[in-house]
C-alpha positions in Angstrom: 196.4 -89.0 59.9 197.9 -92.1 61.4 198.3 -95.2 59.5 198.4 -98.7 61.1 199.8 -101.3 59.0 198.6 -104.2 61.0 200.7 -106.8 59.3 199.7 -105.5 55.9 202.5 -106.6 53.2 204.4 -103.9 51.2 202.8 -105.5 48.3 199.2 -105.0 49.5 199.9 -101.3 50.6 201.2 -100.6 47.1 198.1 -102.0 45.6 195.8 -99.7 47.8 197.8 -96.9 46.6 197.3 -97.8 42.9 193.5 -98.5 43.6 193.2 -94.7 45.3 195.1 -93.3 42.2 192.9 -94.7 39.5 189.8 -93.1 40.2 191.4 -90.0 41.2 193.3 -89.8 37.7 190.0 -90.9 35.8 188.1 -87.9 37.6 190.9 -85.3 36.3 190.3 -86.8 32.6 186.5 -86.7 32.8 186.5 -83.1 34.2 188.7 -82.0 31.3 186.2 -83.9 28.7 183.2 -82.3 30.5 184.6 -78.9 29.7 185.0 -80.4 25.9 181.5 -81.5 25.7 182.5 -85.1 25.3 180.4 -86.3 28.4 177.1 -84.4 29.9 177.6 -84.6 33.5 179.8 -85.5 36.3 179.4 -86.3 40.1 183.0 -85.8 41.8 184.2 -88.1 44.4 187.6 -86.3 44.8 188.2 -86.3 48.6 186.2 -89.6 49.0 188.3 -92.1 47.3 189.6 -93.9 50.4 186.1 -95.0 51.8 185.3 -96.6 48.4 188.8 -98.4 48.0 189.1 -99.4 51.6 185.7 -100.8 51.6 185.8 -102.7 48.2 189.1 -104.2 48.8 188.0 -105.5 52.4 184.9 -107.7 51.1 184.8 -110.6 48.8 184.6 -110.1 45.0 181.2 -112.2 45.0 179.5 -109.9 47.6 177.2 -107.2 46.4 177.8 -103.7 46.8 175.1 -101.1 46.0 177.3 -97.8 45.3 176.3 -93.9 45.0 177.5 -91.1 42.8 180.9 -90.9 44.3 182.2 -94.3 44.5 183.8 -94.6 41.0 186.7 -96.4 42.9 184.0 -99.4 43.4 183.6 -99.9 39.8 187.3 -99.6 39.0 188.3 -102.1 41.8 185.7 -104.5 40.7 187.7 -104.9 37.4 185.0 -103.2 35.2 186.7 -102.5 31.9 187.3 -98.9 31.6 186.2 -98.7 27.9 182.9 -99.9 29.0 182.6 -97.6 31.8 183.6 -94.5 29.4 180.9 -95.8 26.9 178.5 -95.9 29.7 179.3 -92.1 30.5 178.8 -91.3 26.8 175.8 -93.2 26.3 177.0 -95.6 24.0 176.2 -99.3 23.4 178.9 -101.0 24.9 177.8 -99.4 28.0 175.6 -100.8 30.6 172.1 -99.3 30.0 172.2 -99.1 26.1 172.2 -95.1 26.3 169.1 -95.2 28.5 170.6 -94.0 31.5 173.9 -92.0 32.7 176.8 -92.2 34.9 176.6 -94.7 37.5 173.1 -95.4 37.1 173.5 -99.0 36.2 174.4 -102.3 37.6 176.4 -105.4 36.7 175.5 -108.9 38.0 179.0 -110.0 36.4 180.6 -107.7 39.0 178.2 -107.9 41.8 177.1 -104.3 41.6 173.8 -102.9 41.7 173.6 -99.2 40.9 171.5 -96.2 42.1 168.6 -94.4 40.9 168.3 -90.7 41.6 165.9 -91.3 44.3 168.8 -91.9 46.7 167.3 -94.1 49.5 165.6 -96.4 47.4 168.4 -98.6 47.0 168.7 -99.5 50.8 165.4 -101.7 50.7 167.2 -103.5 47.5 170.2 -104.0 49.6 168.1 -105.9 52.1 166.4 -108.1 49.5 169.9 -109.1 48.3 171.0 -109.5 51.8 167.9 -111.9 52.4 168.5 -113.9 49.5 172.2 -114.5 50.8 170.7 -115.3 54.2 168.1 -117.8 52.8 170.9 -119.2 50.8 173.0 -119.9 53.7 176.0 -118.2 51.6 177.7 -116.6 54.7 178.0 -113.6 52.5 177.1 -109.8 53.2 175.8 -107.0 51.4 177.3 -103.5 51.5 174.9 -100.5 50.7 176.4 -97.0 50.8 174.1 -93.9 51.5 175.1 -90.3 52.0 174.1 -87.8 54.8 171.6 -86.3 52.7 169.8 -89.5 51.4 169.8 -90.8 55.1 166.9 -88.1 55.6 164.8 -90.1 53.3 162.1 -92.3 54.8 163.7 -95.3 52.6 166.7 -95.0 55.1 164.7 -95.3 58.3 162.5 -98.2 56.6 165.7 -100.3 55.3 167.3 -100.1 58.7 164.4 -101.3 60.6 163.8 -104.1 58.3 167.4 -105.0 58.3 167.4 -105.2 62.2 164.0 -107.0 62.4 165.0 -109.6 60.0 168.7 -109.8 61.2 170.0 -109.4 57.6 173.7 -109.6 56.7 174.0 -106.0 55.4 176.7 -103.3 56.1 175.2 -100.0 56.0 178.0 -97.5 55.0 177.2 -93.8 55.3 179.2 -91.2 53.8 179.0 -88.3 56.0 180.5 -85.4 54.0 178.7 -82.7 55.4 176.5 -81.7 52.8 173.3 -82.8 50.9 174.0 -80.9 47.7 174.2 -77.4 49.4 172.3 -78.0 52.4 174.5 -78.3 55.3 174.4 -81.2 58.1 172.9 -78.9 60.6 170.0 -78.2 58.3 169.5 -82.1 57.5 169.5 -83.4 61.1 169.8 -82.4 64.8 172.0 -85.4 66.0 175.7 -85.3 66.1 176.8 -88.2 64.3 175.2 -91.3 62.6 176.4 -93.8 65.1 174.1 -92.2 67.5 171.5 -93.7 65.4 172.3 -97.4 65.7 170.6 -97.8 69.1 167.3 -96.5 67.8 167.2 -99.4 65.6 169.0 -102.0 67.6 171.9 -102.0 65.3 175.6 -101.9 66.1 177.2 -98.6 64.6 181.0 -97.7 64.1 182.7 -94.6 63.1 185.9 -94.3 61.3 187.9 -91.5 59.4 186.8 -92.2 55.9 189.7 -90.2 54.5 192.2 -93.1 56.1 192.0 -95.9 53.7 193.8 -98.3 56.1 191.5 -97.5 58.7 188.3 -97.9 56.5 189.7 -101.2 55.1 190.5 -102.6 58.5 187.2 -101.7 60.1 185.2 -103.0 57.2 187.2 -106.2 57.3 186.7 -106.6 60.9 182.7 -106.1 60.8 182.4 -108.0 57.6 183.6 -111.1 59.4 181.0 -110.4 62.1 178.3 -110.0 59.9 179.1 -112.9 57.6 179.4 -115.0 61.0 176.2 -113.6 62.8 174.0 -112.7 60.1 173.2 -109.3 61.6 173.2 -105.7 60.0 175.9 -103.0 61.0 176.2 -99.2 60.5 179.7 -97.8 59.6 179.8 -93.9 59.4 182.7 -92.9 57.4 183.5 -89.2 58.0 184.8 -87.5 54.9 184.3 -84.4 52.3 184.0 -83.9 48.8 186.2 -81.4 47.4 184.1 -80.4 44.6 180.1 -79.5 44.0 177.3 -81.8 44.2 178.0 -82.0 40.5 180.1 -79.8 38.4 177.4 -77.3 37.6 176.6 -76.4 41.0 180.1 -75.4 42.0 181.3 -74.8 45.6 180.4 -71.3 46.4 178.2 -72.5 49.3 181.0 -74.0 51.3 182.8 -71.9 53.3 186.7 -71.1 52.2 188.1 -72.2 55.7 186.2 -75.7 55.4 187.6 -76.2 51.9 191.1 -75.3 53.0 190.8 -77.7 56.1 189.9 -80.7 54.1 192.1 -79.9 51.1 195.1 -80.4 53.6 193.4 -83.8 54.7 193.6 -85.3 51.0 193.4 -89.0 51.6 195.7 -89.6 48.5 198.3 -87.1 49.7 198.4 -88.5 53.1 198.5 -92.1 52.1 201.3 -91.3 49.6 203.4 -89.6 52.2 202.9 -92.7 54.4 204.4 -94.9 51.6 207.1 -92.6 51.1 208.2 -92.7 54.9 207.9 -96.6 54.7 210.2 -96.5 51.9 207.4 -98.6 49.9 207.6 -96.0 47.0 209.6 -93.0 45.9 209.2 -90.1 43.5 210.4 -92.2 40.7 207.9 -94.9 41.1 205.0 -92.4 41.8 205.7 -91.0 38.4 205.7 -94.3 36.7 202.7 -95.5 38.4 200.7 -92.4 37.3 202.0 -92.6 33.7 200.9 -96.2 33.6 197.4 -95.4 34.7 197.1 -92.3 32.5 198.1 -94.5 29.7 195.4 -97.2 30.5 193.0 -94.3 30.8 193.7 -92.6 27.5 193.9 -96.0 25.7 190.4 -97.1 27.0 188.9 -93.7 26.1 190.0 -93.8 22.9 188.3 -97.3 22.3 185.0 -95.8 23.8 185.4 -92.4 21.9 185.4 -94.2 18.6 182.6 -96.3 19.0 179.6 -95.0 16.8 176.7 -93.0 18.7 174.1 -95.4 19.6 171.4 -95.6 17.0 167.6 -95.5 17.3 165.6 -98.6 17.3 161.8 -98.1 18.5 161.1 -101.8 18.6 164.0 -102.7 20.6 163.1 -99.8 23.2 159.6 -101.4 23.3 160.9 -105.1 23.6 163.2 -104.3 26.4 160.7 -103.1 28.9 160.2 -106.6 29.9 162.3 -109.8 30.3 161.1 -112.5 27.9 158.5 -114.6 29.2 157.9 -118.2 28.0 154.2 -117.3 28.1 151.3 -119.4 29.6 148.6 -120.9 27.2 145.5 -122.2 28.8 146.6 -125.1 31.0 145.3 -127.1 33.7 147.0 -130.1 35.4 143.3 -131.8 36.0 139.9 -131.8 34.2 138.3 -131.8 37.5 136.8 -128.4 39.0 135.7 -127.5 42.5 133.2 -124.7 43.9 135.5 -121.8 45.2 134.8 -118.4 46.5 136.9 -115.6 44.8 139.2 -115.3 47.8 139.8 -119.1 47.8 140.7 -118.9 44.3 143.4 -116.5 45.2 144.7 -118.4 48.1 144.8 -121.7 46.1 146.7 -120.0 43.3 149.2 -118.7 46.1 149.5 -122.2 47.3 149.9 -123.9 43.9 152.7 -121.3 43.1 154.5 -121.9 46.5 154.6 -125.4 45.7 155.9 -125.3 42.1 158.2 -122.4 42.9 160.5 -123.2 45.9 162.3 -119.9 45.3 159.1 -117.8 45.9 159.2 -115.5 49.1 155.7 -114.1 50.4 156.1 -110.7 52.3 153.4 -108.5 53.8 151.9 -107.2 56.9 150.3 -109.8 59.1 150.4 -112.6 56.4 152.1 -115.2 58.6 150.4 -116.4 61.7 147.5 -114.3 61.4 146.8 -115.2 57.7 146.4 -111.5 56.3 143.6 -109.2 57.4 141.7 -111.2 54.3 142.6 -114.6 55.2 144.3 -115.5 52.2 147.4 -116.9 53.3 146.0 -118.6 56.6 147.7 -121.9 57.3 150.7 -121.0 54.9 153.0 -120.9 57.8 152.2 -124.6 58.6 152.9 -125.5 55.0 155.7 -123.4 54.0 157.6 -122.0 57.0 158.6 -118.5 58.2 161.5 -118.1 55.8 159.2 -118.0 52.8 156.0 -116.5 54.5 157.4 -113.4 56.1 155.5 -110.8 58.1 156.9 -107.2 57.5 156.9 -104.1 59.3 154.8 -101.2 58.0 157.6 -100.6 55.5 156.1 -100.5 52.1 158.7 -99.0 50.4 161.6 -101.2 52.0 159.7 -104.5 51.2 158.9 -103.5 47.6 162.8 -102.4 47.5 163.6 -105.9 49.0 161.5 -107.6 46.3 163.8 -106.1 43.7 166.9 -107.3 45.6 165.4 -111.0 45.9 165.1 -111.0 42.0 168.9 -109.8 41.7 169.4 -113.1 43.7 167.2 -115.3 41.6 164.2 -115.5 44.0 160.6 -114.7 43.1 158.7 -112.8 45.3 155.0 -111.6 46.2 154.3 -108.4 48.2 150.6 -108.1 49.5 149.5 -104.7 50.1 147.2 -104.7 53.0 144.9 -102.3 51.0 145.6 -101.2 47.5 145.4 -97.7 49.2 148.7 -98.2 50.9 150.6 -98.7 47.8 151.3 -94.9 47.8 154.0 -95.7 50.6 156.1 -97.6 48.4 155.0 -95.7 44.9 158.6 -95.0 44.2 159.7 -98.4 44.4 157.1 -99.6 41.8 157.3 -97.1 39.1 160.9 -95.9 39.1 162.8 -99.1 40.3 160.7 -102.4 39.7 159.3 -100.7 36.3 162.4 -99.3 34.8 165.1 -101.8 36.0 165.1 -104.5 33.1 164.8 -101.6 30.6 167.7 -99.8 32.2 170.3 -102.3 32.9 168.7 -105.6 32.1 167.8 -106.8 35.7 164.3 -108.1 35.9 161.9 -107.7 38.9 160.1 -111.1 39.6 157.7 -109.5 41.5 153.9 -109.9 42.2 152.2 -107.1 44.1 148.8 -108.2 45.3 146.4 -105.3 45.6 143.1 -105.7 47.6 141.1 -103.0 45.9 137.7 -101.5 45.3 134.6 -99.9 47.1 131.3 -101.5 47.9 132.2 -102.3 51.8 131.7 -98.6 53.1 135.4 -98.6 54.1 135.8 -94.8 53.1 138.4 -92.8 51.1 141.6 -94.7 52.4 140.7 -98.5 52.2 138.3 -98.4 48.8 140.2 -96.5 46.0 140.6 -97.9 42.6 144.2 -97.0 41.7 145.0 -99.1 38.7 145.0 -96.4 36.5 148.3 -94.8 38.5 150.2 -97.7 37.0 148.7 -98.1 33.8 150.5 -95.2 32.5 154.0 -96.5 33.7 155.7 -98.6 31.3 157.5 -101.7 32.4 154.4 -103.0 34.5 151.9 -105.5 33.9 148.2 -105.4 35.5 145.8 -108.3 36.0 142.3 -107.5 37.4 140.1 -110.7 37.3 136.5 -110.9 38.1 135.9 -114.7 38.7 137.5 -117.1 41.0 138.9 -119.3 38.4 140.5 -116.3 36.6 141.8 -115.3 39.7 143.5 -118.7 40.5 144.9 -119.1 36.8 146.1 -115.4 36.2 147.9 -115.6 39.6 149.8 -118.6 38.7 150.5 -117.0 35.2 151.9 -113.9 37.0 154.3 -116.2 38.8 155.4 -117.6 35.8 156.1 -114.3 34.4 159.6 -113.0 35.3 158.2 -109.3 35.3 156.7 -106.8 37.8 152.9 -107.5 38.1 150.1 -105.7 39.8 147.5 -108.1 40.6 144.0 -106.4 41.8 141.6 -108.2 43.8 138.1 -106.6 44.5 137.6 -107.0 48.1 133.7 -107.0 47.6 134.2 -110.1 45.3 136.4 -112.0 48.0 133.2 -113.7 49.7 130.2 -112.8 47.7 131.2 -114.6 44.1 131.7 -118.4 43.7 132.6 -120.3 40.5 133.8 -123.7 39.4 137.8 -123.4 39.5 139.9 -126.2 38.2 141.8 -128.1 40.8 145.7 -128.4 40.7 147.8 -126.1 38.6 146.2 -124.1 35.9 147.2 -121.0 34.0 145.8 -118.6 31.1 147.7 -116.3 28.9 148.0 -112.7 29.7 146.3 -110.2 27.2 143.4 -112.5 26.4 140.1 -110.8 27.2 136.9 -113.1 27.9 133.8 -112.6 25.9 131.1 -113.4 28.4 128.0 -112.5 26.6 127.6 -112.1 22.8 125.3 -109.7 21.2 125.0 -107.3 18.0 123.4 -104.1 19.3 126.4 -102.9 21.8 129.7 -103.6 23.4 130.2 -103.3 26.9 133.8 -103.2 27.9 134.7 -103.7 31.6 136.8 -105.3 34.2 136.5 -106.2 37.7 133.5 -105.2 39.6 132.0 -103.6 36.4 131.9 -107.3 34.8 129.4 -108.2 37.8 127.3 -104.9 37.6 126.9 -105.5 33.8 125.9 -109.1 34.2 123.2 -108.0 36.8 122.0 -105.2 34.3 121.6 -107.8 31.4 119.8 -110.4 33.6 116.9 -107.9 33.6 117.1 -106.9 29.7 116.7 -108.6 26.5 119.5 -106.4 24.8 121.9 -108.1 22.5 125.3 -107.1 23.9 128.7 -107.9 23.7 130.3 -108.2 27.1 134.1 -108.2 27.5 135.8 -108.8 30.7 139.3 -107.6 30.0 141.2 -109.5 32.6 144.3 -107.9 32.0 144.8 -104.2 31.3 148.6 -104.7 30.6 148.6 -106.3 28.1 145.4 -105.1 26.7 143.3 -107.1 24.2 142.8 -104.5 21.6 142.1 -107.4 19.0 139.1 -108.5 20.9 137.9 -104.9 21.6 138.1 -103.9 17.9 136.6 -106.7 16.8 133.6 -106.5 19.0 133.3 -102.6 18.3 133.4 -103.1 14.6 130.3 -105.5 14.9 128.3 -103.6 17.3 129.0 -100.0 16.3 128.1 -98.9 19.9 130.5 -99.0 22.9 130.1 -98.4 26.6 133.3 -98.7 28.8 132.5 -99.4 32.3 135.0 -99.0 35.3 134.8 -98.2 39.1 137.7 -95.8 39.0 136.9 -92.2 38.8 136.0 -91.0 35.1 138.6 -88.5 34.6 142.1 -90.1 33.7 140.8 -93.5 34.2 141.6 -96.5 31.7 138.7 -96.1 29.8 139.7 -92.7 28.4 142.7 -94.6 26.9 140.4 -97.4 25.5 138.1 -94.8 24.0 141.0 -93.3 22.4 142.1 -96.4 20.7 138.7 -97.1 19.6 138.4 -93.7 17.9 141.7 -94.0 16.5 141.2 -97.6 15.0 137.4 -98.2 14.6 136.0 -94.6 13.8 134.4 -95.5 10.8 132.4 -98.4 12.3 130.9 -96.4 14.9 127.1 -95.5 15.2 127.4 -93.3 18.2 130.2 -91.7 20.3 132.1 -93.8 22.6 130.7 -93.6 26.2 132.5 -94.1 29.3 130.6 -94.6 32.7 132.6 -94.6 35.9 132.6 -93.2 39.4 132.2 -89.7 40.0 135.5 -87.6 40.4 135.5 -87.3 44.1 137.4 -89.3 46.5 135.2 -92.4 47.9 132.8 -91.6 50.8 132.1 -93.7 53.8 128.4 -93.7 54.3 126.2 -96.3 52.3 124.2 -94.0 50.5 127.0 -91.7 49.5 129.0 -94.6 48.4 126.2 -95.9 46.1 126.0 -92.5 44.6 129.6 -92.5 43.7 129.8 -95.8 42.3 128.6 -96.0 38.6 126.3 -99.1 39.1 123.1 -97.2 39.7 123.7 -95.4 36.5 124.3 -98.1 34.0 120.8 -98.7 32.9 120.4 -95.2 31.9 123.6 -94.9 30.0 122.8 -98.1 28.1 119.5 -96.5 27.0 121.3 -93.4 25.9 123.8 -95.1 23.7 121.1 -97.3 22.1 118.9 -94.2 21.5 121.6 -92.0 20.0 
């Protein structure tokens, strides 16, 4: 291993040595504490310290880094107090996640670090969003994201590289090539020889360094960082390295051939760098001992502080309240008493336009939403009004774009992501339920993201363009769900969504886009979340519904003289249980109607809550009416049979006759 000083001072070379030693000595302490049961799990980075230290020392302190399991040196070099770091390992309050997550699964905006989740590739898209924010700000800063050779097999990796290249994002993708994804060797992960070979496929310049040579990593990152800051384009840096312990301690290293371990043990990054410093006369054996004793003393003192901290206490109200970032909320508000007749789709478009005017930090992203205006033409003309920086066409990379939305939130931006069809959200499911939904609860970073979801049947589009999938997200804490049925609610709830700093799924029924008109306030208007609308009042029965179900119910009531409470929920999370319970207690009979399949639908949860809180008021069992439990067919007659509208009259009669 050759170390080239390239003009580096003795003081700097010595500081690198201290930075290398600290994570190694912390690890030695943690492995001892693991055996003592003081910490529950450990992911070792022994043997990989040089790439973390070389990289972090080469970039600016205010440039974001998204590290992995084995980058302890990133956290120590960003001067995170060790007592806080150790408290995080123990699940204590002074850590970064209030005991809700472990090890390095956290972020700290103060230190410009965004930690990973266990779904390794997902942070790649987040890095893109942070880099996009830097580019839009004109800050001349880069973002560094680290991934491993195993995580690079995931689709998120490919999507993120493609988006970074297409958008010319100032991001450095650092790949830890340590030969294994847990126990699976590289030749069972991929067939190419090196990751630098992948650069040309994405149109990204790629370089490779000896990841165990701290000076080589430092110098190459410094060189590439200057280019990225100046030219606003991504680069790949492959660091060849090895981890000397298992994926995590429980897995061991039996799967690694003995000769491979011996080869890399002789290539230890700290031993080699230490020998270099000895040869240069920068340190001697006595100073090595002194430096190690000083670092060990710092570690012991920090551990004692964190160890003496009391275990975190249970607080159910705090657990729930921390799901969402506090929102100022929106009362019924309108900037004008005037109204105009608009179609549902026009209400959505008007809401988007008002939001873009009020929030200059709002970025719109989606497939074909720019010049083309989106497949439903919701954003038609927006390019001319707001420009391509704010109205962004995306590749077919739902996961990367949803991750980018979270990254934009880290940078203080708002974003809207349009799913071309709600069905396509499956391609970004992980980002929504594991990143956006959990981010604030885990480490206090909100996801200021609105995901628009054109949804629903009635247009003979078949099983991949017609699904009602709101129940998938209703189950996941940390998400809010809107589902308006009228143009005025669509506009106002959309504007409320952009006032709210939390992740929101905004469902828009495609059949309503051009079939429903109504009076919509001109200018800016909002209505609060969690307030259902009582559209029709009566005493015999309550119909609880949302979306297209509202219009089926209204049509049925036109042809009957039933005395019915018709409740349009408008938002599913938060759910207006007060309105529901009040109506049920008055009528004693309940029909819950929705387009989604019956089994596992949102109606089941509403029925359960009614049974739990209003049982003594019921004169009949709570009845649900929904689509049949099959995928949505294409042919018109089959689709009509699938949907519940044709069974509504019978269901009402059965409930009243009970």
